[in-house]
C-alpha positions as CSV (number, residue, x, y, z in Angstrom):
1,X,-165.5,26.9,-30.7
2,X,-162.1,27.8,-32.5
3,X,-162.3,29.5,-35.6
4,X,-159.8,29.9,-38.5
5,X,-158.7,30.0,-41.9
6,X,-156.0,28.2,-43.9
7,X,-155.0,29.2,-47.3
8,X,-152.7,31.1,-49.8
9,X,-153.4,33.7,-52.7
10,X,-152.1,35.5,-55.5
11,X,-150.1,37.6,-53.3
12,X,-148.2,34.5,-51.0
13,X,-148.1,32.0,-53.6
14,X,-147.2,32.1,-57.2
15,X,-148.8,30.3,-59.9
16,X,-147.1,27.3,-60.1
17,X,-147.9,26.5,-56.3
18,X,-151.6,27.8,-56.5
19,X,-152.5,25.3,-59.9
20,X,-151.2,22.5,-57.5
21,X,-153.3,23.0,-54.7
22,X,-157.0,23.5,-56.3
23,X,-160.0,21.5,-56.0
24,X,-161.8,20.3,-59.2
25,X,-165.5,21.6,-58.4
26,X,-167.0,18.2,-59.0
27,X,-164.7,17.1,-56.4
28,X,-165.1,19.2,-54.1
29,X,-168.2,17.8,-51.5
30,X,-166.3,14.8,-51.0
31,X,-163.3,16.3,-50.4
32,X,-165.6,18.6,-47.4
33,X,-166.8,15.1,-46.4
34,X,-163.1,13.5,-45.9
35,X,-161.7,16.3,-44.3
36,X,-164.8,16.6,-41.3
37,X,-164.4,12.6,-41.3
38,X,-160.9,12.2,-40.9
39,X,-159.8,15.1,-38.5
40,X,-161.0,17.1,-35.4
41,X,-163.4,19.7,-37.6
42,X,-166.6,20.3,-36.6
43,X,-167.6,22.3,-39.9
44,X,-165.6,23.0,-43.1
45,X,-165.9,25.3,-46.5
46,X,-163.1,25.5,-49.4
47,X,-162.8,28.3,-51.1
48,X,-160.8,27.6,-54.2
49,X,-160.7,29.7,-57.4
50,X,-157.4,31.1,-59.7
51,X,-156.3,33.2,-57.2
52,X,-156.5,31.4,-53.7
53,X,-157.4,28.4,-52.0
54,X,-158.6,28.6,-48.5
55,X,-160.2,26.2,-45.9
56,X,-162.2,28.0,-43.2
57,X,-163.0,25.2,-40.2
58,X,-165.1,25.8,-37.1
59,X,-163.4,24.0,-34.3
60,X,-160.2,21.6,-35.0
61,X,-156.7,22.7,-35.7
62,X,-155.2,24.6,-38.7
63,X,-152.2,22.0,-38.4
64,X,-154.4,19.2,-39.0
65,X,-155.8,21.0,-41.5
66,X,-152.5,21.6,-42.9
67,X,-151.7,17.7,-42.4
68,X,-154.9,17.1,-44.9
69,X,-154.3,19.5,-47.3
70,X,-151.0,18.5,-48.0
71,X,-152.0,14.8,-48.2
72,X,-154.9,15.4,-50.4
73,X,-152.8,17.2,-53.2
74,X,-149.9,14.9,-52.3
75,X,-147.3,17.6,-51.2
76,X,-145.7,17.8,-48.2
77,X,-146.1,20.4,-45.4
78,X,-142.8,21.6,-45.9
79,X,-143.7,22.3,-49.9
80,X,-146.7,23.9,-49.0
81,X,-145.7,25.7,-45.5
82,X,-144.0,28.7,-47.1
83,X,-147.0,30.0,-48.9
84,X,-149.7,29.5,-46.7
85,X,-151.1,31.9,-43.9
86,X,-153.1,30.6,-40.9
87,X,-155.6,33.4,-39.4
88,X,-157.0,32.3,-36.0
89,X,-160.5,34.0,-34.9
90,X,-160.8,37.4,-35.2
91,X,-158.1,37.6,-37.9
92,X,-160.5,34.9,-39.8
93,X,-163.5,36.6,-39.7
94,X,-162.1,40.0,-41.1
95,X,-160.0,37.8,-44.0
96,X,-163.4,36.2,-45.1
97,X,-165.2,39.7,-44.8
98,X,-162.3,41.4,-46.9
99,X,-162.1,38.6,-49.2
100,X,-165.9,39.0,-49.8
101,X,-166.0,43.0,-50.4
102,X,-163.2,42.2,-52.9
103,X,-160.3,44.0,-51.1
104,X,-158.3,40.9,-51.0
105,X,-158.8,40.0,-55.0
106,X,-156.1,40.7,-57.4
107,X,-158.4,43.0,-59.0
108,X,-159.8,45.7,-56.5
109,X,-163.2,45.9,-55.9
110,X,-163.9,42.7,-58.6
111,X,-167.6,41.9,-57.8
112,X,-166.8,37.2,-59.2
113,X,-165.4,36.6,-56.0
114,X,-168.6,37.1,-54.3
115,X,-170.5,34.6,-56.2
116,X,-167.5,32.1,-55.8
117,X,-167.6,32.6,-52.2
118,X,-171.4,31.6,-52.4
119,X,-170.8,28.8,-54.4
120,X,-168.4,27.7,-52.0
121,X,-171.0,28.1,-49.1
122,X,-173.6,26.0,-51.2
123,X,-171.2,23.5,-51.6
124,X,-170.6,23.5,-48.2
125,X,-174.5,22.8,-47.3
126,X,-174.7,20.2,-49.9
127,X,-171.7,18.5,-48.3
128,X,-173.2,18.8,-44.7
129,X,-170.3,20.4,-43.2
130,X,-171.5,24.1,-42.8
131,X,-172.6,24.2,-39.2
132,X,-174.0,27.2,-37.3
133,X,-170.5,29.1,-36.9
134,X,-169.6,29.0,-40.2
135,X,-173.5,29.7,-42.0
136,X,-173.2,33.3,-39.4
137,X,-169.8,33.9,-40.8
138,X,-170.2,33.7,-44.3
139,X,-174.1,35.4,-44.6
140,X,-172.5,38.6,-42.3
141,X,-169.7,38.0,-45.1
142,X,-172.3,38.6,-47.8
143,X,-174.0,41.5,-45.9
144,X,-170.4,43.1,-45.9
145,X,-170.0,43.0,-49.4
146,X,-173.7,44.5,-50.2
147,X,-172.9,47.2,-47.6
148,X,-169.2,48.1,-49.2
149,X,-170.8,48.0,-52.7
150,X,-173.9,50.6,-51.6
151,X,-171.9,52.5,-49.8
152,X,-168.3,53.2,-51.3
153,X,-167.0,53.8,-54.4
154,X,-164.4,50.6,-54.1
155,X,-166.8,48.9,-57.6
156,X,-166.4,51.8,-59.4
157,X,-164.3,52.0,-62.7
158,X,-162.9,48.5,-62.6
159,X,-160.6,47.2,-64.8
160,X,-161.4,43.7,-65.4
161,X,-159.3,40.6,-66.1
162,X,-161.6,40.7,-69.6
163,X,-160.6,44.3,-70.6
164,X,-157.1,43.9,-69.8
165,X,-156.8,40.8,-72.0
166,X,-158.2,43.2,-75.1
167,X,-155.6,46.0,-74.1
168,X,-152.2,43.4,-73.8
169,X,-153.7,42.1,-77.4
170,X,-154.2,45.5,-78.8
171,X,-150.1,45.8,-77.7
172,X,-149.3,42.9,-80.3
173,X,-151.8,43.8,-82.9
174,X,-152.4,47.2,-84.1
175,X,-156.0,47.0,-84.5
176,X,-158.1,44.0,-83.6
177,X,-160.5,44.0,-86.3
178,X,-158.0,42.1,-88.9
179,X,-157.8,39.4,-86.2
180,X,-159.3,36.1,-86.0
181,X,-160.1,35.3,-81.9
182,X,-160.8,31.3,-80.3
183,X,-162.3,30.7,-77.1
184,X,-161.3,27.7,-75.3
185,X,-163.9,27.0,-72.3
186,X,-167.5,28.2,-71.7
187,X,-167.6,29.7,-68.4
188,X,-168.4,33.0,-67.0
189,X,-164.7,34.4,-67.7
190,X,-165.3,33.4,-71.0
191,X,-168.4,34.6,-71.7
192,X,-166.4,38.1,-70.1
193,X,-163.5,38.1,-72.3
194,X,-165.8,37.5,-75.4
195,X,-167.8,40.7,-75.0
196,X,-164.5,42.6,-74.3
197,X,-163.5,41.4,-77.5
198,X,-166.4,41.3,-79.4
199,X,-166.9,45.0,-78.6
200,X,-163.6,45.5,-80.5
201,X,-165.4,44.0,-83.7
202,X,-162.4,41.5,-84.7
203,X,-162.4,39.8,-88.1
204,X,-163.9,36.1,-86.6
205,X,-164.9,34.6,-83.1
206,X,-165.4,30.9,-82.4
207,X,-165.9,29.1,-79.0
208,X,-164.6,25.4,-78.5
209,X,-165.5,23.5,-75.1
210,X,-165.9,19.8,-74.3
211,X,-169.4,20.0,-74.0
212,X,-170.5,21.0,-77.6
213,X,-173.9,22.3,-76.7
214,X,-172.3,25.1,-74.4
215,X,-170.1,26.4,-76.9
216,X,-172.7,26.5,-79.2
217,X,-175.1,28.5,-76.9
218,X,-172.2,31.1,-76.6
219,X,-171.4,31.3,-80.4
220,X,-174.9,31.5,-81.3
221,X,-174.9,34.9,-79.0
222,X,-172.2,36.5,-80.4
223,X,-172.1,35.1,-84.1
224,X,-169.5,32.5,-84.0
225,X,-168.5,29.3,-85.0
226,X,-168.8,26.5,-82.6
227,X,-166.0,24.1,-82.6
228,X,-165.1,20.5,-81.3
229,X,-162.3,20.6,-79.0
230,X,-161.0,17.1,-80.0
231,X,-160.3,19.0,-83.3
232,X,-158.3,21.3,-81.8
233,X,-155.1,21.1,-83.6
234,X,-156.5,20.8,-86.9
235,X,-157.9,24.5,-86.8
236,X,-155.7,26.0,-84.2
237,X,-153.5,27.8,-87.0
238,X,-156.4,30.0,-88.0
239,X,-156.4,31.8,-85.3
240,X,-154.4,34.5,-84.0
241,X,-155.8,35.1,-80.4
242,X,-156.4,32.4,-78.0
243,X,-158.4,32.8,-74.9
244,X,-158.4,29.6,-72.3
245,X,-160.0,29.0,-69.5
246,X,-161.3,25.3,-68.7
247,X,-161.6,23.1,-65.7
248,X,-159.3,20.4,-67.1
249,X,-156.4,19.5,-64.3
250,X,-153.9,19.2,-67.5
251,X,-152.6,21.0,-70.4
252,X,-154.9,21.5,-73.3
253,X,-152.1,23.3,-75.2
254,X,-148.7,21.8,-75.4
255,X,-145.8,22.9,-76.8
256,X,-145.7,20.5,-79.0
257,X,-149.2,21.1,-80.6
258,X,-147.8,25.4,-80.7
259,X,-144.7,24.4,-82.8
260,X,-146.5,22.9,-85.1
261,X,-149.5,25.5,-85.3
262,X,-146.4,28.2,-85.6
263,X,-145.3,26.1,-89.1
264,X,-148.7,26.2,-90.0
265,X,-148.9,29.8,-89.8
266,X,-145.3,30.7,-90.9
267,X,-144.4,32.2,-87.5
268,X,-147.2,35.0,-87.5
269,X,-147.8,36.2,-83.7
270,X,-150.0,34.2,-81.6
271,X,-151.1,36.0,-78.6
272,X,-152.4,33.6,-76.3
273,X,-154.3,34.4,-72.7
274,X,-154.2,31.5,-70.4
275,X,-156.7,32.4,-67.4
276,X,-157.2,29.1,-66.2
277,X,-155.6,27.4,-62.6
278,X,-154.2,24.8,-63.4
279,X,-153.1,26.1,-66.3
280,X,-154.3,25.3,-69.9
281,X,-151.1,26.0,-71.4
282,X,-147.8,24.3,-71.2
283,X,-145.1,26.9,-68.9
284,X,-142.4,26.2,-71.8
285,X,-144.7,27.7,-74.6
286,X,-143.9,31.2,-73.2
287,X,-140.2,30.5,-74.3
288,X,-141.0,30.0,-77.8
289,X,-140.7,32.5,-80.6
290,X,-144.0,34.4,-81.7
291,X,-145.9,33.2,-79.0
292,X,-147.3,36.2,-76.5
293,X,-148.4,34.3,-73.5
294,X,-150.2,35.8,-70.6
295,X,-151.2,33.8,-67.3
296,X,-153.6,35.3,-65.2
297,X,-150.9,36.9,-63.0
298,X,-149.4,38.5,-65.7
299,X,-152.9,40.0,-66.2
300,X,-153.1,41.0,-62.9
301,X,-150.4,42.9,-63.1
302,X,-151.7,45.1,-65.6
303,X,-155.1,45.7,-63.7
304,X,-153.4,47.2,-61.3
305,X,-152.1,49.7,-62.6
306,X,-155.7,51.4,-62.9
307,X,-156.2,50.8,-58.5
308,X,-155.3,54.6,-57.6
309,X,-158.4,55.8,-58.5
310,X,-160.4,53.3,-56.4
311,X,-157.8,53.4,-53.4
312,X,-160.1,56.4,-51.4
313,X,-163.0,53.8,-51.1
314,X,-160.9,51.4,-49.1
315,X,-161.0,53.1,-46.0
316,X,-164.5,53.5,-45.9
317,X,-164.7,50.0,-46.7
318,X,-162.2,48.7,-44.2
319,X,-164.1,50.9,-41.5
320,X,-167.3,49.3,-42.4
321,X,-165.7,45.6,-42.0
322,X,-164.1,46.6,-38.2
323,X,-167.5,47.4,-37.2
324,X,-168.9,43.9,-38.4
325,X,-166.3,42.3,-37.4
326,X,-166.9,43.2,-33.5
327,X,-170.5,42.4,-34.1
328,X,-169.4,38.7,-35.3
329,X,-167.4,38.6,-32.4
330,X,-169.9,39.9,-30.2
331,X,-172.5,37.1,-31.2
332,X,-169.5,34.5,-31.3
333,X,-168.7,35.2,-27.5
334,X,-172.7,35.4,-26.4
335,X,-172.4,31.6,-28.0
336,X,-170.2,30.4,-26.1
337,X,-171.5,31.2,-23.1
338,X,-175.2,28.8,-24.8
339,X,-173.8,25.4,-22.9
340,X,-173.2,27.0,-19.5
341,X,-176.9,29.0,-20.1
342,X,-178.5,25.8,-20.8
343,X,-176.9,24.2,-17.5
344,X,-178.0,26.8,-15.2
345,X,-181.6,26.7,-16.4
346,X,-181.4,22.9,-16.7
347,X,-180.4,23.0,-12.5
348,X,-183.1,25.5,-11.8
349,X,-186.0,23.7,-13.6
350,X,-184.7,20.5,-11.7
351,X,-185.0,22.8,-8.8
352,X,-188.6,23.9,-9.9
353,X,-189.8,20.5,-10.5
354,X,-188.5,19.0,-7.3
355,X,-190.2,21.5,-5.6
356,X,-193.3,21.6,-7.2
357,X,-193.6,17.6,-6.9
358,X,-193.2,18.0,-2.7
359,X,-196.3,20.6,-3.2
360,X,-198.3,18.5,-5.0
361,X,-198.0,15.4,-2.4
362,X,-198.7,17.8,0.4
363,X,-201.9,18.9,-1.2
364,X,-202.6,15.2,-1.7
365,X,-202.8,14.8,1.8
366,X,-205.1,17.6,2.7
367,X,-202.4,20.1,3.8
368,X,-203.5,23.8,3.8
369,X,-202.7,25.4,0.6
370,X,-201.5,28.6,1.7
371,X,-198.9,26.6,4.1
372,X,-198.0,24.3,1.2
373,X,-197.3,27.2,-1.2
374,X,-195.5,29.2,1.6
375,X,-192.8,26.3,1.8
376,X,-193.2,26.2,-1.5
377,X,-191.7,29.5,-2.4
378,X,-189.5,28.3,0.7
379,X,-187.8,25.7,-1.2
380,X,-187.3,27.3,-4.2
381,X,-185.6,30.1,-2.9
382,X,-183.5,27.7,-0.7
383,X,-182.5,25.8,-3.5
384,X,-181.7,28.7,-6.1
385,X,-179.4,30.3,-3.8
386,X,-177.7,27.7,-2.2
387,X,-175.1,27.5,-4.6
388,X,-174.0,31.3,-4.7
389,X,-174.6,31.2,-0.4
390,X,-172.1,28.2,-0.6
391,X,-169.6,30.0,-2.7
392,X,-169.4,32.7,-0.8
393,X,-168.6,30.9,2.8
394,X,-165.7,29.4,0.8
395,X,-164.8,32.3,-1.0
396,X,-161.1,32.8,0.5
397,X,-158.8,35.2,-1.4
398,X,-161.4,35.2,-4.0
399,X,-164.1,37.1,-1.8
400,X,-163.9,40.8,-3.3
401,X,-164.2,39.6,-6.8
402,X,-167.0,37.4,-5.6
403,X,-169.0,39.4,-3.7
404,X,-168.7,41.7,-6.8
405,X,-170.0,39.2,-9.1
406,X,-172.9,38.2,-6.6
407,X,-173.8,42.0,-6.5
408,X,-173.8,42.2,-10.4
409,X,-176.1,39.2,-11.5
410,X,-178.6,39.9,-8.6
411,X,-178.4,43.9,-9.5
412,X,-177.8,44.2,-5.8
413,X,-176.0,47.4,-4.2
414,X,-172.3,47.3,-4.4
415,X,-170.5,45.5,-1.4
416,X,-169.1,48.3,-0.7
417,X,-172.0,50.2,-0.3
């Protein structure tokens, strides 16, 4: 069974391309079912985050998966191909392990990707597209991530996106205690960012979300205001810092809205962090005066400034991964033999049943039991050895190799001895 991974990430594709191939969480199950139904793929899982979109498949062909991906997102294969990587077999296994361990992340060693990978596996399970091979692959991925966390310092001193956002805000505003901060969204990333900004004791915090209950929940934790997202244009001008990370497929903050906001603010600086993919803020906003807009890729550059302190742990992590890759490939190779082993055992079982049936009929006729047992044993031996014997008699040019193989199978002395 062929195993492969097909995808793009922050290293191979710019944000403008990555946001076009994002799979919305609520549509992911249906997408997986469609992939399995329309393409020759037996198993599939999709990992879709702000930094990567990857399809893991067991069986099937990468070309078919690429065709489906481009059709699904209404792009041409030519548009996608320059940014994609296709990883077959061993390389796919190694890549999955590195992703789970945080070695392939924009933030080296960040732990969020493991939770995202587990969510992807749960979704594939619910969709019925996760078979034995991918199940084993991802369970091994989780075990690798645990080993890397336990036995290396890869996760030490991780500079998160949230911390980078605070660091960038500090470059625009000398002290955050006078600034008002608005968070748009209510997911894990917003929660992390709110924690980091709250530690700087800003003048005010507020949360806006499509679901008011989730905004109120976060607001109560941080002693903040909960706002209705539909009223955003009315209160946007009150805030100096905006951090947005929603699952919206369309921008929430447009150029026109922000132009009106800046006029109401009398052109006081506005700092915006857009952590969403697809983006929550129209790209044209970055060219506006008095607006400092940073995307997830911009923050990634800040995060990488602190990577040197963890590089020594990478070699240890890679060694752990290589050991696990070898183990998984051994399991896959053994699994490929299962159909042959089953056929071999079925053939032997047929021979056993045939000879047993003959023996039972002989006993029913009153024949000597000892003679019946002798005939049973001889008949069974002849049937089981008929195939190897015939193969040896017809070996021809392959005689030496076949003799060595049969000697190995039956633990016989070497044919040359």
